[in-house]
C-alpha positions in Angstrom: 79.9 112.3 122.8 79.7 114.3 119.6 77.8 112.4 117.0 78.5 114.7 114.1 81.7 112.9 113.1 80.0 109.6 113.2 77.0 110.8 111.3 79.1 112.4 108.6 81.0 109.2 108.2 77.8 107.2 107.8 76.5 109.8 105.2 79.7 109.3 103.1 79.3 105.5 103.1 75.7 105.9 102.0 76.9 108.2 99.2 79.4 105.6 97.9 77.1 102.6 98.3 75.9 101.4 94.9 74.0 98.4 93.6 77.3 96.8 92.8 79.0 97.6 96.1 81.0 100.3 97.8 83.0 102.7 95.6 86.4 103.9 96.9 85.4 107.6 96.9 82.5 109.9 96.2 84.8 112.2 94.3 84.5 112.0 90.6 87.9 110.5 90.0 87.7 107.6 87.6 90.1 105.2 89.3 88.1 105.6 92.6 84.7 105.1 91.0 85.2 101.4 91.2 84.4 98.6 93.6 87.8 97.8 95.2 88.6 94.7 97.2 90.4 96.2 100.2 88.5 99.5 100.3 85.2 97.7 99.8 85.8 95.2 102.6 87.1 97.8 105.0 84.0 99.9 104.3 82.0 96.7 104.7 83.5 96.0 108.1 82.4 99.5 109.1 78.9 98.7 107.7 78.7 95.7 110.0 79.8 97.9 112.9 77.2 100.5 112.1 74.3 97.9 112.0 73.0 100.0 109.1 70.9 97.7 106.9 71.5 99.6 103.6 75.3 99.7 104.2 75.3 96.0 105.1 73.5 95.3 101.9 76.1 97.3 100.0 78.8 95.1 101.7 77.0 92.0 100.5 77.0 93.4 96.9 80.7 94.3 97.2 81.5 90.7 98.0 79.2 89.4 95.2 80.9 91.7 92.7 84.4 90.5 93.7 83.4 86.8 93.7 81.7 87.1 90.3 85.0 88.4 88.7 87.4 86.1 90.5 90.0 84.8 88.0 89.9 81.1 87.2 93.2 80.5 89.1 91.7 82.2 92.2 92.9 85.8 92.0 90.4 88.3 93.4 90.1 91.6 91.5 91.9 94.6 92.9 89.0 96.6 91.5 86.1 96.3 89.2 84.6 99.2 87.1 81.0 98.6 86.2 79.1 101.1 83.9 76.2 100.8 81.5 78.6 100.3 78.7 81.4 98.1 80.1 82.8 96.0 82.8 86.5 96.4 83.4 88.3 94.1 85.8 91.8 94.8 87.2 93.9 92.4 89.2 96.6 95.0 89.8 98.7 97.6 87.9 102.5 97.2 87.9 102.0 94.0 90.0 99.1 91.9 91.2 97.5 92.7 94.5 98.1 89.9 97.0 95.9 91.5 99.7 92.8 91.6 97.5 92.7 87.8 98.0 93.0 87.9 101.8 90.6 90.8 102.2 87.9 89.0 100.3 88.1 85.9 102.5 88.1 88.2 105.6 85.1 90.0 104.2 83.0 87.0 103.5 83.7 85.4 106.9 83.2 88.6 109.0 79.9 89.1 107.2 78.9 85.5 108.0 80.0 85.9 111.6 78.2 89.1 112.2 75.0 88.0 110.5 75.2 84.5 112.0 74.9 83.1 108.5 77.0 80.0 107.9 75.1 79.6 104.6 76.6 82.8 103.3 80.1 81.5 103.9 79.1 78.2 102.3 77.8 80.1 99.3 81.4 81.4 98.6 83.3 78.3 99.8 84.5 77.4 96.3 85.9 81.0 95.8 87.5 80.9 99.3 89.1 77.5 98.7 90.6 78.8 95.4 91.9 81.8 97.4 93.6 79.6 100.0 95.2 77.3 97.3 96.5 80.4 95.5 98.0 81.8 98.7 99.7 78.5 99.3 101.3 78.6 95.8 102.5 82.2 96.5 104.8 80.8 99.2 106.9 79.5 96.3 109.3 77.6 98.7 106.5 76.0 100.8 107.9 77.5 104.0 104.6 79.1 105.2 105.3 82.8 104.4 103.9 84.5 101.3 106.3 86.1 98.9 104.9 89.4 97.8 106.1 91.4 94.7 107.0 95.1 95.0 103.7 97.0 94.6 101.8 93.9 95.6 99.5 95.3 98.3 97.8 98.5 99.5 101.2 100.3 99.8 101.4 99.9 96.1 104.0 102.7 95.5 106.2 101.9 98.5 109.4 99.9 99.0 108.1 96.7 100.7 108.5 93.4 98.9 109.3 89.8 99.6 108.2 88.5 102.9 105.9 91.5 103.8 104.7 91.5 107.4 101.3 93.0 106.6 100.4 90.3 104.1 101.4 87.4 106.4 99.1 88.8 109.1 96.2 89.3 106.8 96.5 85.7 105.7 96.4 84.6 109.4 93.3 86.7 109.9 91.7 85.2 106.8 92.5 81.6 107.8 91.3 82.2 111.3 88.1 83.7 110.1 87.3 80.9 107.7 88.3 78.2 110.1 85.8 79.6 112.6 83.2 78.1 110.3 84.8 75.0 108.8 87.0 73.9 111.7 89.6 71.9 109.8 92.6 70.5 111.5 94.9 71.3 108.5 93.9 75.0 108.6 94.5 75.1 112.3 98.0 73.6 111.7 98.7 76.1 108.9 97.8 79.0 111.1 100.2 77.8 113.7 103.0 77.3 111.1 102.6 80.8 109.7 102.5 82.4 113.1 105.6 80.5 114.1 107.5 81.7 111.0 106.4 85.3 111.7 107.7 85.1 115.2 110.9 83.5 114.2 111.7 86.0 111.4 110.2 89.2 112.6 110.9 89.3 116.4 114.2 89.7 118.3 116.0 86.8 120.1 113.8 84.2 118.5 114.8 80.5 118.3 114.3 78.5 115.2 115.8 78.4 111.6 115.6 81.8 110.0 114.7 82.4 106.3 117.7 84.7 106.0 120.0 84.1 109.0 122.8 86.4 108.0 120.4 89.4 107.4 118.6 88.6 110.7 121.9 88.5 112.6 122.8 92.0 111.3 119.4 93.4 112.2 119.1 95.8 115.2 115.5 95.3 116.2 113.5 98.2 117.5 110.3 98.1 119.5 108.2 96.8 116.6 108.3 94.2 113.8 110.1 95.4 110.7 108.0 95.8 107.6 109.5 93.2 105.3 112.6 91.2 104.3 113.7 89.6 101.0 116.9 87.9 99.7 118.5 91.4 99.8 117.9 91.8 103.5 115.4 93.6 105.8 113.5 96.8 105.3 113.3 98.3 108.8 110.5 100.9 108.6 107.7 100.8 111.1 104.5 99.6 109.4 101.6 101.0 111.4 98.9 98.8 109.7 101.0 95.6 110.1 101.9 96.2 113.8 98.2 97.0 114.5 97.4 93.6 113.1 100.1 92.0 115.3 98.2 93.3 118.3 94.8 92.4 117.0 96.0 88.8 116.3 97.9 88.6 119.5 101.2 87.5 117.9 104.5 87.7 119.7 105.2 87.8 123.5 103.2 90.1 125.8 106.4 92.0 126.5 107.0 92.7 122.8 103.4 93.6 122.2 103.6 96.1 125.0 106.7 97.6 123.4 104.7 98.0 120.1 101.9 99.8 122.0 104.4 102.1 123.8 106.3 102.9 120.6 103.2 103.5 118.5 101.4 105.6 121.1 104.4 107.8 121.6 105.0 108.2 117.9 101.3 109.3 117.3 101.4 111.7 120.3 104.6 113.3 118.9 103.1 114.1 115.4 101.3 117.3 114.7 98.2 115.4 113.7 98.3 113.1 116.7 98.1 110.1 114.3 100.4 107.3 113.3 102.2 107.6 110.0 101.6 104.6 107.7 105.4 103.9 107.5 108.1 105.5 109.6 110.6 107.1 109.3 110.2 108.5 105.8 112.6 107.6 103.0 114.7 110.6 102.0 116.6 111.3 98.7 119.9 110.5 100.4 118.7 107.1 101.7 119.5 103.7 100.3 116.0 102.9 99.1 115.2 106.3 97.6 115.7 105.2 93.9 113.5 102.2 94.5 110.8 104.4 95.9 111.1 107.0 93.2 110.8 104.5 90.4 107.8 102.7 91.8 105.0 104.7 90.4 103.0 104.2 87.2 102.0 107.8 86.8 103.1 110.8 88.9 105.4 110.4 91.9 103.6 111.0 95.1 105.7 109.5 97.8 107.6 112.6 98.9 108.9 112.5 102.4 106.0 112.7 105.0 103.4 112.0 102.3 101.3 109.1 101.0 103.0 105.8 102.0 106.3 107.5 102.7 105.5 108.8 106.2 102.0 110.2 105.4 99.2 109.7 107.9 96.0 107.8 106.9 92.7 107.8 108.8 92.1 104.3 107.6 95.4 103.0 109.1 94.7 104.8 112.4 91.3 103.2 112.5 92.9 99.8 112.8 95.4 101.1 115.3 92.5 102.3 117.4 91.0 98.8 117.2 94.3 97.3 118.2 94.5 99.6 121.3 91.0 98.6 122.3 91.9 94.9 122.0 94.6 95.5 124.6 92.2 97.6 126.8 94.0 100.8 126.1 90.8 102.8 126.2 92.2 106.3 126.8 94.7 105.9 123.9 91.9 104.6 121.6 89.8 107.7 122.4 92.9 109.9 121.6 93.2 108.2 118.1 89.5 108.5 117.4 89.5 112.2 118.3 92.4 112.8 115.9 90.9 110.6 113.1 87.7 112.7 113.4 89.7 116.0 113.3 91.5 114.8 110.2 88.3 113.7 108.4 86.6 117.0 109.2 89.4 119.0 107.4 87.9 121.4 104.8 84.3 120.9 105.9 84.5 117.1 106.2 86.4 116.3 103.0 87.6 112.9 104.3 90.9 113.1 102.6 92.9 110.0 101.7 95.9 111.0 103.8 97.9 113.9 105.2 101.4 115.3 105.2 102.6 114.3 108.7 105.0 117.3 108.8 102.7 120.1 107.5 99.2 118.6 108.3 98.2 119.4 104.7 95.8 117.0 103.1 96.8 114.7 100.2 95.2 112.5 97.7 91.5 112.0 96.9 88.8 113.7 99.0 85.6 111.9 100.2 87.6 108.7 100.6 85.3 106.0 101.9 87.7 104.1 104.1 88.7 107.3 105.9 85.0 107.4 107.0 85.1 103.7 107.8 88.0 104.3 110.2 85.9 106.6 112.3 82.9 104.2 112.3 85.0 101.2 113.3 86.6 102.8 116.3 83.4 104.7 117.4 81.3 101.6 117.4 83.9 99.6 119.1 84.3 102.2 121.9 80.7 103.1 122.4 78.9 99.9 121.5 81.5 97.2 122.2 81.5 96.0 118.6 84.0 93.2 118.0 85.3 91.4 115.0 86.2 87.8 114.7 90.0 87.3 115.2 
């Protein structure tokens, strides 16, 4: 195996590791010179996979920073800027970030699991309990699925809102991770109730009362779970991150999971990058949701077709797809994804770009993006050293 890709990825994580935790990028872009919840935890998971003591220490500091600035009602910061002159805490821009809460819980528990340190999880038990209570309140109707605002997660300039698949799955992972330590019957029951509602509302031919029966009946399912639904109906795009989590968490029938693997693998193989787009197909100007997409940006519009969330390809997302393939013993397919993640990260002398135009292969966004490096580390270590997370 060629270790240059892995070593370059490790080098970048060392570059963004600070005394307060992982920064999102080594590039001097102000918004990325912060400790972010989801970026930091994903980099932290890669740190655990690497078994690099300094990186694991940076992960611990990341979690410490997030916990220190948790809002009194339980919200975990989307990001924290710490300089000699100021501390600036953000819980989101145009909307709050639901996934900051779940990533924090996942991060603490995965750290505790890997380090075999129950005391570490206990240390943050109060913060985690606040997170779980807050997540329960975000159901609003007490029917076990989170209701997520537009712009409420990592795809913060995309069209998903309402009952967003990705956020339901992260919550399941967070609850499973925490319950590994506390082993509470009520959490076990809650996990089962959430999974049941995911399967009822996001899979074809399911039995049980639907949230939106009319919209469900009009839906023509494809070989994956749709990305979200709300009172206005379903949004049907393929969400690569969410469907990777479906596989990792083993949700749905084996037959349906196999359809997801087949669809995803074929889609990746057909793109010029050999990678999965984050969402597919792209939203075009003539499409129903174009105006929603076009308006959902605080600064400049970036979601042109085939770019960013709108059909762009992200190394980070493909890292989790690679892990999902491995969880289903699809070794050859996982090697294919790792090879193409490494090729993408190596573009312009290992610039680790945030994402790529799926149609032209041109890089987009910020360079030296830490979670792009994390993707390579996660899949590499899982393939070559049998590293496994707690699911």
